[in-house]
C-alpha positions as MATLAB code, in Angstrom:
seq = 'MQKIKDVCEKYQIRIYFFSVILAVLVSMLAPNTISLRHSINPVLTFMLFVTFLQVPLINLRQALLNIRFISTLIITNFVVLPILVLILMQLSPSNSLVRLGILLVLLTPCIDYVVTFSYLGRGDAQALLATTPLLLIIQMLLLPVYINFFLGSNIATLVQSGPFIDAFIWLIALPLIFAGLVQYWASRHQHGQWVLAILSHLPIPATALVLFIVITSMLPQVISIVNLVAGVIPIYIIFAISTPMIGWGISRLFKLDAFAGRAIAFSAGTRNSLVVLPFGLAVPEAIPILPAVIITQTLIELISELIYVQLIAKLGTDSSTYDFLTASISNRTSFAV';
ca = [
      -3.621   42.294  111.968;
      -5.515   39.596  110.641;
      -7.714   42.018  108.614;
      -4.906   43.477  106.831;
      -3.727   39.902  105.665;
      -7.165   39.052  104.691;
      -7.557   42.498  102.575;
      -4.199   41.650  100.935;
      -5.334   38.159   99.941;
      -8.441   39.370   98.573;
      -7.036   42.343   96.644;
      -3.637   40.503   95.775;
      -4.068   40.895   91.975;
      -5.038   44.417   92.121;
      -1.922   44.968   94.414;
       0.282   43.239   91.960;
      -1.030   45.030   88.859;
      -0.584   48.368   90.488;
       2.846   47.496   91.203;
       3.558   46.458   87.601;
       1.975   49.831   86.254;
       3.901   51.872   88.921;
       7.103   50.163   87.831;
       6.258   50.678   84.060;
       5.675   54.475   84.762;
       8.794   54.819   86.863;
      10.948   53.096   84.458;
       9.785   55.624   81.674;
      10.171   58.642   83.668;
      12.925   58.115   86.152;
      16.585   58.312   84.852;
      19.008   55.081   85.443;
      16.452   52.820   87.100;
      18.653   49.893   85.582;
      20.825   50.334   88.553;
      18.113   48.868   90.757;
      19.027   45.510   89.082;
      21.569   45.188   92.221;
      18.385   45.166   94.453;
      16.714   41.927   92.709;
      18.345   39.200   94.658;
      18.083   40.895   98.266;
      14.129   41.423   97.664;
      13.753   38.132   96.054;
      15.465   36.581   99.121;
      13.328   38.185  101.262;
      10.151   37.435   99.462;
      11.270   33.608   99.692;
      11.820   34.043  103.102;
       8.454   34.934  104.208;
       7.060   32.549  101.750;
       8.949   29.657  103.117;
       7.687   30.600  106.620;
       4.130   29.716  105.487;
       5.395   26.450  104.508;
       5.818   23.569  107.405;
       9.419   23.013  106.875;
       9.336   19.849  109.211;
       7.316   18.052  106.415;
       9.914   18.570  103.726;
      11.363   15.060  104.059;
       7.952   13.519  103.568;
       7.565   15.642  100.256;
      10.871   14.173   98.968;
       9.215   10.671   99.432;
       6.377   11.515   97.027;
       8.044    9.758   94.092;
       4.907   10.286   91.888;
       4.964   14.098   91.961;
       8.829   14.193   91.604;
       8.249   11.888   88.484;
       5.621   14.134   87.158;
       7.804   17.041   87.619;
      10.766   15.657   85.893;
       8.829   14.395   82.902;
       7.054   17.674   82.535;
      10.037   19.963   82.618;
      12.809   17.782   81.210;
      10.806   15.645   78.578;
       7.614   17.171   77.449;
       8.521   20.902   77.499;
      11.860   20.494   75.577;
       9.547   19.194   72.786;
       7.339   22.124   72.955;
      10.551   24.257   72.948;
      11.734   22.456   69.748;
       8.605   23.215   68.033;
       8.556   26.972   69.151;
      12.146   27.296   67.965;
      10.750   27.190   64.417;
       9.331   30.595   64.859;
      12.475   32.004   66.450;
      14.611   34.603   64.797;
      17.833   33.327   63.059;
      20.100   35.508   65.184;
      22.014   32.695   67.352;
      22.484   35.153   70.548;
      18.548   35.386   70.473;
      18.081   31.712   69.920;
      20.346   31.099   72.882;
      18.555   33.464   75.268;
      15.366   31.598   74.370;
      16.858   28.224   75.102;
      18.208   29.413   78.334;
      15.177   30.592   79.773;
      12.532   28.202   78.277;
      14.521   24.954   79.007;
      15.265   25.692   82.825;
      12.355   25.419   85.376;
      12.124   27.848   88.008;
      13.693   27.090   91.677;
      12.982   30.444   93.302;
       9.847   32.343   93.066;
       7.667   29.652   91.768;
       7.342   28.682   95.449;
       5.653   31.876   96.157;
       3.326   31.876   93.067;
       2.402   28.296   93.816;
       1.599   29.192   97.369;
      -0.539   31.852   96.234;
      -2.377   30.065   93.667;
      -3.132   27.294   95.857;
      -0.556   24.768   94.669;
       1.702   22.256   96.736;
       4.566   24.838   97.280;
       6.113   22.470  100.061;
       6.646   19.760   97.476;
       8.107   22.168   95.098;
      10.353   23.642   97.773;
      11.594   20.067   98.468;
      12.563   19.351   94.969;
      14.426   22.502   94.061;
      17.929   20.956   94.830;
      16.931   17.986   92.355;
      15.704   20.523   89.623;
      18.713   22.700   90.001;
      21.180   19.267   89.303;
      19.061   18.104   86.636;
      19.009   21.478   84.698;
      22.639   21.939   85.401;
      23.534   18.581   83.824;
      20.818   18.763   80.983;
      21.137   22.483   79.807;
      24.529   22.035   77.987;
      23.141   18.849   76.357;
      19.955   20.479   75.119;
      21.895   23.535   73.843;
      24.425   21.541   72.089;
      21.396   19.634   70.406;
      19.705   22.865   69.395;
      22.900   25.163   68.602;
      25.959   23.116   68.459;
      29.018   22.422   70.918;
      30.625   25.933   70.555;
      27.576   27.678   72.123;
      27.108   24.929   74.764;
      30.512   25.540   76.200;
      29.119   29.020   77.355;
      26.810   27.463   79.896;
      28.669   27.320   83.557;
      27.276   25.904   86.747;
      28.454   29.043   88.879;
      25.090   31.125   88.395;
      23.080   28.110   89.555;
      24.965   27.308   92.519;
      25.108   30.966   93.634;
      21.395   31.330   93.050;
      20.763   28.185   95.203;
      22.813   29.417   98.183;
      21.372   32.631   97.972;
      17.830   32.332   96.898;
      17.000   28.754   98.367;
      19.371   27.650  101.180;
      19.791   30.880  102.957;
      16.081   31.994  103.141;
      15.181   28.144  104.010;
      17.832   28.154  106.805;
      16.328   31.453  108.458;
      12.616   30.419  107.918;
      13.663   27.151  109.706;
      15.139   29.019  112.516;
      11.958   31.254  112.828;
       9.646   28.310  113.001;
      11.689   26.684  115.642;
      11.656   29.678  117.682;
       7.995   30.048  117.154;
       7.468   26.437  118.370;
       9.116   27.245  121.607;
       8.643   30.990  122.674;
       5.732   33.260  122.349;
       7.856   35.831  121.112;
       8.802   33.841  118.206;
       5.102   33.377  117.500;
       4.204   36.977  117.517;
       7.340   37.561  115.061;
       6.105   34.692  112.871;
       2.466   36.062  112.826;
       3.776   39.603  111.668;
       5.918   38.048  109.039;
       2.945   35.984  107.677;
       1.436   39.072  106.505;
       4.265   39.968  104.185;
       4.132   37.364  101.095;
       1.967   39.493   99.089;
       3.571   42.928   99.779;
       6.879   41.099   99.170;
       5.854   39.858   95.869;
       4.580   43.322   94.640;
       7.970   44.646   95.753;
       9.700   42.152   93.487;
       7.590   42.860   90.742;
       8.163   46.575   91.052;
      12.006   46.212   91.350;
      12.440   43.521   88.408;
      10.310   45.492   85.937;
      11.601   48.952   86.969;
      15.427   47.858   86.549;
      14.823   45.693   83.394;
      12.325   47.287   81.208;
      14.738   50.034   79.836;
      17.149   47.537   78.517;
      14.479   45.760   76.583;
      13.208   49.091   75.252;
      16.511   50.024   73.874;
      16.623   47.222   71.321;
      12.724   46.474   71.170;
      12.940   45.869   67.348;
      15.181   42.924   67.870;
      13.557   41.330   70.746;
      10.122   41.591   69.241;
      10.417   38.441   67.546;
      10.808   36.446   70.754;
       7.495   37.822   72.407;
       5.155   35.662   70.315;
       7.132   32.626   71.258;
       7.045   33.542   74.990;
       3.290   34.232   74.940;
       2.669   30.831   73.245;
       4.697   29.066   76.071;
       3.072   31.219   78.801;
      -0.389   30.078   77.607;
       0.232   26.539   76.781;
       2.636   25.103   79.500;
       0.404   25.580   82.495;
      -2.158   23.405   80.868;
       0.303   20.870   79.797;
       1.616   20.401   83.187;
      -1.965   20.382   84.659;
      -2.792   17.482   81.881;
       0.299   15.583   82.666;
      -0.612   15.683   86.499;
      -4.028   14.356   85.721;
      -2.308   11.421   83.733;
      -0.109   10.614   86.813;
      -3.297   10.798   88.848;
      -1.952   13.440   91.505;
      -4.316   15.472   93.577;
      -5.445   18.877   92.586;
      -3.071   20.672   95.247;
      -0.015   18.772   93.760;
      -1.385   19.243   89.934;
      -1.623   22.975   90.628;
       2.245   22.949   91.550;
       3.005   20.955   88.427;
       1.185   23.635   86.292;
       3.098   26.448   87.977;
       6.461   24.747   87.683;
       5.724   24.337   84.077;
       4.763   27.897   83.257;
       7.702   29.529   85.359;
      11.132   29.622   84.112;
      14.649   29.952   85.843;
      15.104   33.517   83.886;
      16.625   35.438   87.158;
      19.061   32.637   87.519;
      20.129   32.260   83.990;
      20.486   36.282   83.660;
      24.101   36.229   84.873;
      24.885   34.166   81.712;
      23.867   37.014   79.419;
      25.620   39.473   81.603;
      29.027   37.403   81.618;
      29.154   37.321   77.884;
      30.655   40.788   76.730;
      29.859   40.480   73.177;
      26.468   39.199   73.669;
      25.350   42.379   75.363;
      22.681   44.031   75.253;
      21.036   41.151   72.932;
      21.314   38.304   75.172;
      20.268   39.904   78.567;
      17.471   41.570   76.753;
      16.009   38.366   75.244;
      16.067   36.816   78.760;
      14.600   39.675   80.327;
      11.667   39.926   78.014;
      10.656   36.544   79.079;
      10.801   37.555   82.707;
       8.518   40.521   82.108;
       5.970   38.440   80.283;
       6.421   35.656   82.603;
       5.613   37.889   85.641;
       2.319   39.209   84.015;
       1.461   35.804   83.323;
       1.756   34.825   86.999;
      -0.695   37.266   87.801;
      -3.044   35.513   85.732;
      -1.859   31.902   86.828;
      -2.546   33.047   90.498;
      -6.185   33.327   89.715;
      -6.680   30.529   86.981;
      -4.699   27.800   88.309;
      -6.222   28.118   91.758;
      -9.377   27.100   90.129;
      -8.072   23.958   88.803;
      -9.480   20.964   90.281;
     -12.637   22.734   91.490;
     -16.033   22.399   90.227;
     -15.786   25.660   88.164;
     -12.502   24.176   86.148;
     -13.590   23.706   82.675;
     -10.027   22.018   81.786;
     -11.102   19.390   84.401;
     -14.100   18.511   82.288;
     -12.066   18.451   79.100;
      -9.251   16.344   80.561;
     -11.789   13.964   81.901;
     -13.427   13.743   78.612;
     -10.152   12.901   76.705;
      -9.360   10.369   79.423;
     -12.511    8.741   79.086;
     -12.334    8.463   75.207;
      -8.947    7.102   75.735;
      -9.911    4.375   78.020;
     -12.752    3.481   75.721;
     -10.481    3.187   72.809;
      -8.130    0.858   74.704;
];
């Protein structure tokens, strides 16, 4: 069994890319794949469940006391990245629905599968998991403020708390409770240890399944209005390239260790698109524009995550060029002071 797990970990990126390519082919050749959208939350919940099993949940309380990590996470996501979004919005199309879609995804840090990708990319998934309730509350409070600043109060009133609360219950609380129960069972019974050992093989296959379901169900909607959403693609690509570096750089300034710094980098680059998607589906006059703008970011982000898992995992190691650059900048700054 361990050999299967080792093979999955060794070839995980190839597995993910195969899943992506297969999803694209199926979405182009098979009819009505958009109906698979209803499967997203169940498979996402399962993926998070098997990921949470790999995280020692008994240590979550200690992670909540890591004030330096939490401060870095908040400053990165709710101070620095909104400034980047403000700059990127200068490149956005003038259509107000398109602009709203961009803001909805880029201003909300992910609270679900970021934990999985951080775990796969050697980041502190436990610390991220512990902070998900805090991230959720802050983005619920600040998103209407940001939307009001960028687009005006009329658009800001569309932002409701329902999708955020539903996402937390089904994508965080539920799998977290079941993972805790399985870990408790495994600590006391041999059968529980056996079940835990089997489930420990599943994070990578479950992630591949999520990639397949999300892309297969969402790609047709993007293709249907590709001319309209094409203008947002450069914005999303710039965001995907720059944000992990920004997150890592801020973690260096706050003197976090590499394990925590990689988690900050993942959080900076991973947005809450699957949580805010219900906004796009709940506004009849916004369909299909608003959902398509949100979905486009999801597709670009999922491809980016496959790269993050490889590159962010190397941050903080001897092979990390970014560490050298960051250290050089830090030394020059200290000298100047």
